[in-house]
VMD Tcl script that builds the backbone (N, CA, C; Angstrom):
set m [mol new atoms 342]
animate dup $m
set s [atomselect $m all]
$s set {name element resname resid chain x y z} {
  {N N MET 1 A 33.004 -31.087 -9.415}
  {CA C MET 1 A 33.962 -31.154 -9.667}
  {C C MET 1 A 34.670 -30.948 -11.398}
  {N N PHE 2 A 35.653 -30.300 -11.555}
  {CA C PHE 2 A 35.898 -30.077 -12.806}
  {C C PHE 2 A 37.811 -30.217 -12.984}
  {N N ASN 3 A 38.012 -30.763 -14.056}
  {CA C ASN 3 A 39.605 -30.731 -14.408}
  {C C ASN 3 A 39.584 -29.531 -15.287}
  {N N ARG 4 A 40.987 -28.769 -15.289}
  {CA C ARG 4 A 41.231 -27.873 -16.416}
  {C C ARG 4 A 42.522 -28.408 -16.778}
  {N N ALA 5 A 42.781 -27.458 -17.991}
  {CA C ALA 5 A 44.162 -27.569 -18.624}
  {C C ALA 5 A 44.693 -26.118 -19.118}
  {N N HIS 6 A 45.840 -26.063 -18.884}
  {CA C HIS 6 A 46.388 -24.579 -19.179}
  {C C HIS 6 A 46.704 -24.906 -20.504}
  {N N VAL 7 A 46.741 -23.483 -21.344}
  {CA C VAL 7 A 46.909 -23.592 -22.728}
  {C C VAL 7 A 48.288 -24.213 -23.316}
  {N N ASP 8 A 49.231 -23.806 -22.417}
  {CA C ASP 8 A 50.441 -24.249 -22.619}
  {C C ASP 8 A 50.725 -25.756 -22.841}
  {N N ASP 9 A 49.905 -26.240 -21.768}
  {CA C ASP 9 A 50.026 -27.938 -21.848}
  {C C ASP 9 A 48.815 -28.302 -22.756}
  {N N ILE 10 A 47.879 -27.839 -23.293}
  {CA C ILE 10 A 47.216 -28.165 -24.275}
  {C C ILE 10 A 48.112 -28.270 -25.362}
  {N N ALA 11 A 48.828 -27.038 -25.626}
  {CA C ALA 11 A 49.923 -26.960 -26.836}
  {C C ALA 11 A 50.656 -28.184 -26.995}
  {N N ALA 12 A 51.342 -28.464 -26.094}
  {CA C ALA 12 A 52.352 -29.541 -25.476}
  {C C ALA 12 A 51.806 -30.810 -25.874}
  {N N ALA 13 A 50.281 -31.001 -25.507}
  {CA C ALA 13 A 49.823 -32.306 -25.729}
  {C C ALA 13 A 49.421 -32.404 -27.514}
  {N N ILE 14 A 49.056 -31.429 -27.944}
  {CA C ILE 14 A 48.911 -31.526 -29.331}
  {C C ILE 14 A 50.262 -31.723 -30.102}
  {N N MET 15 A 51.255 -31.180 -29.838}
  {CA C MET 15 A 52.455 -31.189 -30.589}
  {C C MET 15 A 53.026 -32.675 -30.208}
  {N N ALA 16 A 52.801 -33.178 -28.927}
  {CA C ALA 16 A 53.139 -34.684 -28.820}
  {C C ALA 16 A 52.520 -35.721 -29.395}
  {N N ALA 17 A 51.232 -35.304 -29.647}
  {CA C ALA 17 A 50.298 -36.345 -30.599}
  {C C ALA 17 A 50.557 -36.080 -31.933}
  {N N ILE 18 A 51.048 -34.997 -32.526}
  {CA C ILE 18 A 51.766 -34.903 -34.056}
  {C C ILE 18 A 53.049 -35.653 -33.975}
  {N N ASP 19 A 53.870 -35.514 -33.153}
  {CA C ASP 19 A 55.361 -36.013 -33.204}
  {C C ASP 19 A 55.089 -37.594 -33.206}
  {N N ARG 20 A 54.187 -37.928 -32.418}
  {CA C ARG 20 A 54.137 -39.540 -32.137}
  {C C ARG 20 A 53.245 -40.023 -32.979}
  {N N ARG 21 A 52.345 -39.145 -33.789}
  {CA C ARG 21 A 51.644 -39.734 -35.026}
  {C C ARG 21 A 50.416 -40.675 -34.103}
  {N N HIS 22 A 50.046 -39.872 -33.181}
  {CA C HIS 22 A 49.051 -40.727 -32.117}
  {C C HIS 22 A 47.704 -40.763 -32.800}
  {N N ASP 23 A 47.350 -41.998 -32.633}
  {CA C ASP 23 A 45.760 -42.089 -33.488}
  {C C ASP 23 A 45.143 -42.633 -32.257}
  {N N GLY 24 A 44.356 -41.653 -31.485}
  {CA C GLY 24 A 43.347 -42.139 -30.459}
  {C C GLY 24 A 43.121 -40.891 -29.514}
  {N N ILE 25 A 42.397 -41.393 -28.693}
  {CA C ILE 25 A 41.882 -40.280 -27.914}
  {C C ILE 25 A 42.596 -40.159 -26.376}
  {N N VAL 26 A 42.839 -38.864 -26.042}
  {CA C VAL 26 A 43.504 -38.786 -24.593}
  {C C VAL 26 A 42.865 -37.371 -24.190}
  {N N ASN 27 A 42.753 -37.647 -22.893}
  {CA C ASN 27 A 42.230 -36.155 -21.996}
  {C C ASN 27 A 43.220 -35.517 -21.585}
  {N N VAL 28 A 43.302 -34.236 -22.230}
  {CA C VAL 28 A 44.298 -33.337 -21.827}
  {C C VAL 28 A 43.365 -32.294 -20.750}
  {N N ALA 29 A 44.208 -32.805 -19.562}
  {CA C ALA 29 A 43.466 -32.283 -18.355}
  {C C ALA 29 A 44.689 -32.157 -17.404}
  {N N ASP 30 A 44.354 -31.418 -16.250}
  {CA C ASP 30 A 45.579 -31.234 -15.161}
  {C C ASP 30 A 45.209 -32.648 -14.210}
  {N N ASP 31 A 45.958 -32.699 -13.347}
  {CA C ASP 31 A 45.930 -33.632 -12.370}
  {C C ASP 31 A 45.152 -33.553 -11.061}
  {N N GLU 32 A 44.360 -32.420 -10.908}
  {CA C GLU 32 A 43.726 -32.224 -9.855}
  {C C GLU 32 A 42.306 -31.877 -10.078}
  {N N PRO 33 A 41.208 -32.635 -10.358}
  {CA C PRO 33 A 39.812 -32.075 -10.465}
  {C C PRO 33 A 39.592 -31.249 -8.834}
  {N N ALA 34 A 38.928 -30.346 -9.041}
  {CA C ALA 34 A 38.498 -29.609 -8.032}
  {C C ALA 34 A 37.171 -29.100 -7.946}
  {N N PRO 35 A 36.436 -28.516 -7.120}
  {CA C PRO 35 A 35.067 -27.709 -7.164}
  {C C PRO 35 A 35.264 -26.548 -7.840}
  {N N SER 36 A 34.494 -25.932 -8.672}
  {CA C SER 36 A 34.662 -24.577 -9.350}
  {C C SER 36 A 35.102 -23.562 -8.440}
  {N N GLY 37 A 34.830 -23.676 -7.171}
  {CA C GLY 37 A 35.016 -22.414 -6.532}
  {C C GLY 37 A 36.478 -22.248 -5.713}
  {N N ASP 38 A 37.051 -23.502 -6.132}
  {CA C ASP 38 A 38.434 -23.514 -5.473}
  {C C ASP 38 A 39.545 -22.648 -6.088}
  {N N PRO 39 A 39.575 -22.663 -7.482}
  {CA C PRO 39 A 40.297 -21.754 -8.284}
  {C C PRO 39 A 40.166 -20.181 -7.897}
  {N N ILE 40 A 38.736 -19.947 -7.909}
  {CA C ILE 40 A 38.374 -18.627 -7.644}
  {C C ILE 40 A 38.881 -17.904 -6.174}
  {N N ALA 41 A 38.768 -18.911 -5.186}
  {CA C ALA 41 A 39.406 -18.607 -3.891}
  {C C ALA 41 A 40.777 -18.650 -3.953}
  {N N PHE 42 A 41.439 -19.402 -4.713}
  {CA C PHE 42 A 42.849 -19.265 -4.794}
  {C C PHE 42 A 43.545 -18.104 -5.454}
  {N N ALA 43 A 42.831 -17.832 -6.406}
  {CA C ALA 43 A 43.232 -16.586 -7.289}
  {C C ALA 43 A 43.057 -15.162 -6.458}
  {N N ALA 44 A 41.739 -15.191 -5.521}
  {CA C ALA 44 A 41.609 -14.096 -4.877}
  {C C ALA 44 A 42.728 -13.982 -3.630}
  {N N ARG 45 A 43.301 -15.267 -3.069}
  {CA C ARG 45 A 44.555 -15.101 -2.101}
  {C C ARG 45 A 45.641 -14.638 -2.749}
  {N N LEU 46 A 45.873 -14.843 -4.196}
  {CA C LEU 46 A 46.875 -14.463 -4.926}
  {C C LEU 46 A 46.982 -12.946 -4.909}
  {N N LEU 47 A 45.837 -12.493 -5.337}
  {CA C LEU 47 A 45.520 -10.922 -5.445}
  {C C LEU 47 A 45.198 -10.183 -4.123}
  {N N GLU 48 A 45.354 -11.095 -2.903}
  {CA C GLU 48 A 45.114 -10.227 -1.656}
  {C C GLU 48 A 43.730 -10.017 -1.663}
  {N N LEU 49 A 42.866 -10.539 -2.161}
  {CA C LEU 49 A 41.449 -9.880 -2.141}
  {C C LEU 49 A 40.595 -10.938 -1.300}
  {N N GLU 50 A 39.369 -10.876 -0.887}
  {CA C GLU 50 A 38.564 -11.524 -0.286}
  {C C GLU 50 A 37.732 -12.342 -1.555}
  {N N ALA 51 A 37.684 -13.592 -1.171}
  {CA C ALA 51 A 37.099 -14.239 -2.389}
  {C C ALA 51 A 35.624 -13.921 -2.346}
  {N N PRO 52 A 34.849 -14.026 -3.314}
  {CA C PRO 52 A 33.375 -13.722 -3.359}
  {C C PRO 52 A 32.644 -14.826 -2.774}
  {N N PRO 53 A 31.696 -14.339 -2.258}
  {CA C PRO 53 A 30.966 -15.432 -1.490}
  {C C PRO 53 A 30.338 -16.463 -2.384}
  {N N GLU 54 A 30.371 -17.713 -1.672}
  {CA C GLU 54 A 29.823 -19.040 -2.457}
  {C C GLU 54 A 28.379 -18.830 -2.353}
  {N N VAL 55 A 28.055 -19.197 -3.569}
  {CA C VAL 55 A 26.626 -19.317 -3.881}
  {C C VAL 55 A 25.823 -20.688 -3.964}
  {N N PRO 56 A 25.052 -21.148 -3.154}
  {CA C PRO 56 A 24.531 -22.407 -3.208}
  {C C PRO 56 A 24.135 -22.794 -4.558}
  {N N PHE 57 A 24.422 -24.076 -5.182}
  {CA C PHE 57 A 23.895 -24.545 -6.681}
  {C C PHE 57 A 22.384 -24.192 -6.732}
  {N N GLU 58 A 21.715 -24.765 -5.851}
  {CA C GLU 58 A 20.253 -24.678 -5.816}
  {C C GLU 58 A 19.979 -23.078 -6.007}
  {N N THR 59 A 20.654 -22.296 -5.486}
  {CA C THR 59 A 20.266 -20.801 -5.577}
  {C C THR 59 A 20.672 -20.244 -6.952}
  {N N ALA 60 A 21.899 -20.501 -7.437}
  {CA C ALA 60 A 22.234 -20.079 -8.757}
  {C C ALA 60 A 21.485 -20.879 -9.920}
  {N N ALA 61 A 21.076 -21.940 -9.685}
  {CA C ALA 61 A 20.493 -22.726 -10.737}
  {C C ALA 61 A 19.036 -21.998 -11.293}
  {N N ARG 62 A 18.564 -21.224 -10.250}
  {CA C ARG 62 A 17.280 -20.633 -10.780}
  {C C ARG 62 A 17.584 -19.829 -11.873}
  {N N ASP 63 A 18.631 -19.063 -11.897}
  {CA C ASP 63 A 18.795 -18.142 -12.835}
  {C C ASP 63 A 19.518 -18.619 -14.108}
  {N N MET 64 A 19.934 -19.692 -14.123}
  {CA C MET 64 A 20.568 -20.399 -15.222}
  {C C MET 64 A 20.046 -20.513 -16.409}
  {N N SER 65 A 20.551 -20.474 -17.588}
  {CA C SER 65 A 19.886 -21.155 -18.826}
  {C C SER 65 A 19.964 -22.558 -18.749}
  {N N PRO 66 A 19.403 -23.145 -19.717}
  {CA C PRO 66 A 19.193 -24.833 -19.927}
  {C C PRO 66 A 20.709 -25.198 -19.935}
  {N N MET 67 A 21.367 -24.534 -20.849}
  {CA C MET 67 A 22.733 -24.891 -21.253}
  {C C MET 67 A 23.446 -24.923 -20.147}
  {N N ALA 68 A 23.447 -23.447 -19.249}
  {CA C ALA 68 A 24.334 -23.557 -18.112}
  {C C ALA 68 A 24.249 -24.524 -17.178}
  {N N LEU 69 A 22.762 -24.818 -16.896}
  {CA C LEU 69 A 22.466 -25.766 -16.053}
  {C C LEU 69 A 23.112 -27.060 -16.122}
  {N N SER 70 A 22.806 -27.440 -17.490}
  {CA C SER 70 A 23.322 -28.845 -17.871}
  {C C SER 70 A 24.875 -29.089 -17.543}
  {N N PHE 71 A 25.538 -27.893 -17.979}
  {CA C PHE 71 A 27.100 -27.655 -17.797}
  {C C PHE 71 A 27.646 -27.743 -16.364}
  {N N TRP 72 A 26.962 -27.008 -15.384}
  {CA C TRP 72 A 27.233 -26.823 -14.034}
  {C C TRP 72 A 26.794 -28.082 -13.007}
  {N N SER 73 A 25.719 -28.770 -13.887}
  {CA C SER 73 A 25.188 -29.735 -12.552}
  {C C SER 73 A 25.965 -30.972 -13.068}
  {N N ALA 74 A 26.750 -31.070 -14.202}
  {CA C ALA 74 A 27.591 -32.317 -14.286}
  {C C ALA 74 A 28.832 -32.290 -13.579}
  {N N HIS 75 A 29.412 -33.457 -13.328}
  {CA C HIS 75 A 30.866 -33.289 -12.761}
  {C C HIS 75 A 31.923 -33.874 -14.131}
  {N N ARG 76 A 32.760 -33.214 -13.895}
  {CA C ARG 76 A 34.006 -33.561 -15.277}
  {C C ARG 76 A 35.319 -33.713 -14.830}
  {N N ARG 77 A 35.568 -35.023 -14.171}
  {CA C ARG 77 A 36.528 -35.409 -13.381}
  {C C ARG 77 A 37.122 -36.435 -14.618}
  {N N VAL 78 A 38.477 -36.091 -15.147}
  {CA C VAL 78 A 39.033 -37.195 -16.008}
  {C C VAL 78 A 40.271 -37.552 -15.931}
  {N N SER 79 A 40.577 -38.598 -16.327}
  {CA C SER 79 A 41.960 -38.793 -16.012}
  {C C SER 79 A 42.880 -38.564 -16.864}
  {N N ASN 80 A 44.214 -38.276 -16.984}
  {CA C ASN 80 A 45.006 -37.826 -18.034}
  {C C ASN 80 A 46.294 -38.896 -18.019}
  {N N ALA 81 A 45.948 -39.937 -17.380}
  {CA C ALA 81 A 46.994 -40.926 -17.607}
  {C C ALA 81 A 47.375 -41.456 -18.807}
  {N N ARG 82 A 46.681 -41.395 -19.912}
  {CA C ARG 82 A 47.001 -41.760 -21.230}
  {C C ARG 82 A 47.758 -40.632 -21.768}
  {N N LEU 83 A 47.628 -39.613 -21.263}
  {CA C LEU 83 A 48.187 -38.344 -21.736}
  {C C LEU 83 A 49.790 -38.512 -21.586}
  {N N LYS 84 A 50.080 -39.013 -20.431}
  {CA C LYS 84 A 51.223 -39.072 -19.965}
  {C C LYS 84 A 51.718 -40.387 -20.543}
  {N N ALA 85 A 51.414 -41.189 -20.369}
  {CA C ALA 85 A 51.779 -42.641 -20.702}
  {C C ALA 85 A 52.119 -42.766 -22.076}
  {N N GLU 86 A 51.193 -42.382 -22.992}
  {CA C GLU 86 A 51.043 -42.741 -24.453}
  {C C GLU 86 A 51.713 -41.560 -25.153}
  {N N LEU 87 A 51.611 -40.042 -24.536}
  {CA C LEU 87 A 52.184 -39.151 -25.142}
  {C C LEU 87 A 53.232 -38.582 -24.818}
  {N N GLY 88 A 53.757 -38.983 -23.347}
  {CA C GLY 88 A 54.719 -38.516 -22.711}
  {C C GLY 88 A 54.863 -37.063 -22.327}
  {N N VAL 89 A 53.656 -36.711 -22.109}
  {CA C VAL 89 A 53.536 -35.235 -21.835}
  {C C VAL 89 A 53.735 -35.107 -20.079}
  {N N THR 90 A 54.663 -34.172 -19.640}
  {CA C THR 90 A 54.810 -33.843 -18.534}
  {C C THR 90 A 54.349 -32.306 -18.370}
  {N N LEU 91 A 53.049 -32.340 -17.574}
  {CA C LEU 91 A 52.300 -31.149 -17.214}
  {C C LEU 91 A 53.383 -29.887 -16.879}
  {N N ALA 92 A 53.324 -28.804 -17.562}
  {CA C ALA 92 A 53.983 -27.720 -16.974}
  {C C ALA 92 A 53.113 -26.979 -15.778}
  {N N PHE 93 A 51.973 -27.059 -16.100}
  {CA C PHE 93 A 51.137 -26.642 -14.879}
  {C C PHE 93 A 50.038 -27.967 -14.458}
  {N N PRO 94 A 50.427 -28.721 -13.467}
  {CA C PRO 94 A 49.767 -29.787 -12.976}
  {C C PRO 94 A 48.550 -29.662 -12.302}
  {N N THR 95 A 48.341 -28.348 -11.934}
  {CA C THR 95 A 47.067 -28.097 -11.393}
  {C C THR 95 A 46.720 -26.666 -11.467}
  {N N TYR 96 A 45.713 -26.116 -11.076}
  {CA C TYR 96 A 45.232 -24.724 -11.358}
  {C C TYR 96 A 45.896 -23.977 -10.686}
  {N N ARG 97 A 46.688 -24.339 -9.603}
  {CA C ARG 97 A 47.401 -23.250 -8.737}
  {C C ARG 97 A 48.589 -22.897 -9.293}
  {N N GLU 98 A 49.196 -23.767 -10.089}
  {CA C GLU 98 A 50.459 -23.596 -10.986}
  {C C GLU 98 A 50.262 -22.268 -12.048}
  {N N GLY 99 A 48.968 -22.737 -12.636}
  {CA C GLY 99 A 48.615 -21.814 -13.847}
  {C C GLY 99 A 48.199 -20.507 -13.144}
  {N N LEU 100 A 47.571 -20.273 -12.055}
  {CA C LEU 100 A 47.382 -19.059 -11.610}
  {C C LEU 100 A 48.418 -18.350 -11.191}
  {N N ALA 101 A 49.395 -19.083 -10.471}
  {CA C ALA 101 A 50.632 -18.544 -9.916}
  {C C ALA 101 A 51.400 -17.812 -10.960}
  {N N ALA 102 A 51.599 -18.735 -11.895}
  {CA C ALA 102 A 52.219 -17.948 -13.239}
  {C C ALA 102 A 51.561 -16.719 -13.777}
  {N N LEU 103 A 50.261 -16.700 -14.038}
  {CA C LEU 103 A 49.676 -15.375 -14.113}
  {C C LEU 103 A 49.794 -14.424 -13.452}
  {N N HIS 104 A 49.856 -14.695 -12.194}
  {CA C HIS 104 A 49.904 -13.789 -11.090}
  {C C HIS 104 A 51.517 -13.243 -11.221}
  {N N ALA 105 A 52.393 -13.844 -11.616}
  {CA C ALA 105 A 53.909 -13.696 -11.461}
  {C C ALA 105 A 54.141 -12.964 -12.580}
  {N N ALA 106 A 53.405 -13.192 -13.604}
  {CA C ALA 106 A 53.464 -12.063 -14.879}
  {C C ALA 106 A 52.711 -10.982 -14.607}
  {N N GLY 107 A 52.150 -10.694 -13.878}
  {CA C GLY 107 A 51.339 -9.471 -13.738}
  {C C GLY 107 A 49.803 -9.405 -14.080}
  {N N GLU 108 A 49.666 -10.624 -14.507}
  {CA C GLU 108 A 48.030 -10.666 -14.885}
  {C C GLU 108 A 46.946 -10.288 -13.592}
  {N N GLY 109 A 45.980 -9.713 -13.925}
  {CA C GLY 109 A 45.107 -9.628 -12.929}
  {C C GLY 109 A 45.399 -8.357 -11.923}
  {N N ARG 110 A 46.438 -7.633 -12.003}
  {CA C ARG 110 A 46.842 -6.441 -11.443}
  {C C ARG 110 A 46.172 -5.219 -11.882}
  {N N SER 111 A 45.982 -4.283 -11.028}
  {CA C SER 111 A 45.322 -3.081 -11.626}
  {C C SER 111 A 46.289 -1.985 -11.451}
  {N N ASP 112 A 46.493 -1.023 -12.274}
  {CA C ASP 112 A 46.945 0.098 -11.831}
  {C C ASP 112 A 46.404 1.092 -10.983}
  {N N GLU 113 A 45.231 0.748 -10.769}
  {CA C GLU 113 A 44.294 1.664 -10.001}
  {C C GLU 113 A 44.460 1.484 -8.458}
  {N N ALA 114 A 45.117 0.042 -8.126}
  {CA C ALA 114 A 45.136 -0.399 -6.770}
  {C C ALA 114 A 46.005 0.527 -6.027}
}
mol reanalyze $m
mol bondsrecalc $m
mol representation Tube
mol addrep $m
């Protein structure tokens, strides 16, 4: 499970922290932690492609570097409650779905060869 953050929401969080002279730590993350494969499957649907097959972690782990293994074996589910309450940030992209849909609407990921 991982949280994600859209670059526009990261920028909004930084600006809010500067404007409020916030002196503390907040998690800049979306509202919905999800398994790593979910955004890939969603992006494939947007592009009307078949999602790549899922690979069991145990299989993928055999070829991972120690750093990659450390990253992918941990869960990074965090709360953004302080981001919203203390900085007053309203996420423009509260989940990966809104961020990927915006990229798709802007023409990202399309190929002229299709």
